[in-house]
N, C-alpha and C positions, 0 to 999 in steps of 0.2 A: 072792176076794181073792188067793189064791195064784196063780191063773192070770194075774191082772193083774200081779202082781209078776214072774212068770216072763216075761211078754211084755215088760215094761219092761227086764228084765235082758238079754233077747235083743236088743232094740233097741239097748241101750247097747253090747253087744259088737259088733254089726254096725256101728254108727257109729264105734266105736274102730278097727276094721279099715280103714275109709275114711280115717281121719286118719293112719294109718301108711303110706300109699302113697308119700310123698315129694313131690318138686317136679315141677311140670309143665314142659314144654318152654318155654312162654311165660315162666314165672317165671325160668327159667335165662337165657333170652335177655335179659330186662329187666336182670338183674343184670350180665350181660356188657356190655351197652350202657352201663350206669352206670359200671362200672369203666373202660371205654374212654374215656368222656367225661372222667372225673376224671384219667386218665393223660395225656390230650391237653392238659389244662390245666396239670398239674403238671410235665410233662417239660421244656417250654421254660423254665419258671421255674428248674428245677434246673440246666439247662445254662447259663443266664445267670449263676447264682450261681458256677458253676465258673469261668467267664471272669472274673468280678469278682475272684475269688481270685487268678487268674493275673496280672491287671492290677495288683493291689496290690503284687506283686513290683517291677514297673517304677516305680510311684509311689514306693515306699520307696527303691529304688536311686537314682533320679534325684535325689530329695531329699537322700540321703546324699552323692551326688557333688557336688551344689551346696554343701553344707556343707563337704565336703572341699576343694573349690576355694577357698572363702573362707579356710579355715585355711592352705592351701598358699600362697595369695597373700600372706598376712601373714608367713609363715615363710620365703619364698624370694624376697626382693628384689622384691616387688611384681610377680610374674609368675604367670599361670595355667599349668596343665599341659595337655597334649593326650593324655596317656597315663593311662588309668583306673587301672592298677596302681601308678602313682607316688603316688596318693592314700592308699595303704595302708589301704583300707577293707574289704578282703576281698570286693570285688565282682568277680565274674568278667566279663571282657569279652563273653563269649557264654554264654547259658543256653539251656535248652530252648525258651523262649518269646520271648526278646529278645536283641538285640545292642546292647551299650552302646558309645558312641563319643563322643569329645570333639572339637569343631572350634573352633579359635581364630580370631579375627577380626583384620583388619589393624590397627586400633588395639587394642592388647592390653588394653583397658579392660573387655572382656567376653568370655565364652566360652560356647558352646552345648554342653550336655551332653544326649546323646540316648539314649533307650531305644526302639530301633526294633523294632516287633512283627514276629515271624517267622511266626506262625500266624494264619489267618483268624479273624475274630470278635474279635480282640484290638485294643485301641487303643494307639497309640504315645504316648510321652511325651517331652517335652523340658524341659530346665531351662536357665535363663540366669543365670549368676553375673556380676555386673558391679560396677564401682566408681562412686562418685559423690562429688563434693566438696561438703562441707557445712560451714557455720560454726556452731560450738557455743560459746556464751559468748565470742564474739569470736575464737575460734581456728579457723582453716581446717583441716579434716581430710578425708582420703580414707577413705571407709568402703566395705565390701563389702555387697552385697545380692543376693538371688536370687529368682527366680520359678520355678514349675513349671507347665507347660502340658500339656493333654491334647488328643489328636486328637478332633475332633467326631464322626468316623465310624470304625468299626472297619475293619480290613484285610479285603479281600474274597477274597484268595487267599493261599495259603502262599508265603512268600518267604524262602528260606534265609539270605540276607544281610541281611534286615530291611528294613522299609519305608523308602523314600527320604524323608529329612527335610532341608529346606534349613536351613542355619545362619542365625541371625539376622544381618542386615546393616544394616538401617535404624536400629534403635533398640535399645539394650540392655535396655529395659524392655518389650519386645514378644515375642510368641510367634512361632515360625516360621510362614510363610504356606503352605508346602506340606509336608504336608497341612494343611488348615485346623485351627487349634488355638485353644483358649481357656485363659485363666489359671485354674488351680484352687487355687493356693496361693502 
C-alpha cells in the first residue's frame, strides 16, 4: 500500500510539472487572431463615432444660426443678415472641422446658412431661414420658419475652404441641391 501511494504521489508531481509549462505557440496564435478580428470590427465603429461627434458641432451651429436669423429678422426691420458674427451667437465663422457662411437670396424672404465640411469623412450641413405669410384668426401675418439639411454623402477629400454648397434659389422650403442634401430638422 505504501508503494502504491508513493507511485500515485510521483505521478501527481510529474503531471503537475506538465501543467506548469505555459502556452503553446498555437494557443498564442489563436488569441492573437481573435484580438485582430475584434479590433478590425471595433476600430471602424470607433472612428465613425468620432466623426458623428464632429458633425454634431455643425448640426448645432447651423440650427443656432437659423434661430439667430429668425430673431435678427424680427429685430432688424424684417431683414436677414449675411454675417455670422452679427447674430451674436458665439459661433466662430471657421472652426477646425467646418466653415460657416451665410448667403442671402434675391428676394430677401429667405437666407441659406451653411456649415461647410473641411475634413474628409464629415458631412456638410445647410439651414434655410425663410418667411411665409399666414392668416391666423383672420389676421394676415408674416412668420419666420427654418429647416436644417444634411449632405447625403460625406466629403471625400480635405478642403481648407470648406465643401462648396449652392445657396437655395428655387424654393425657400428646400435643401441645396449641390451637394445632394436631405431635410433632417
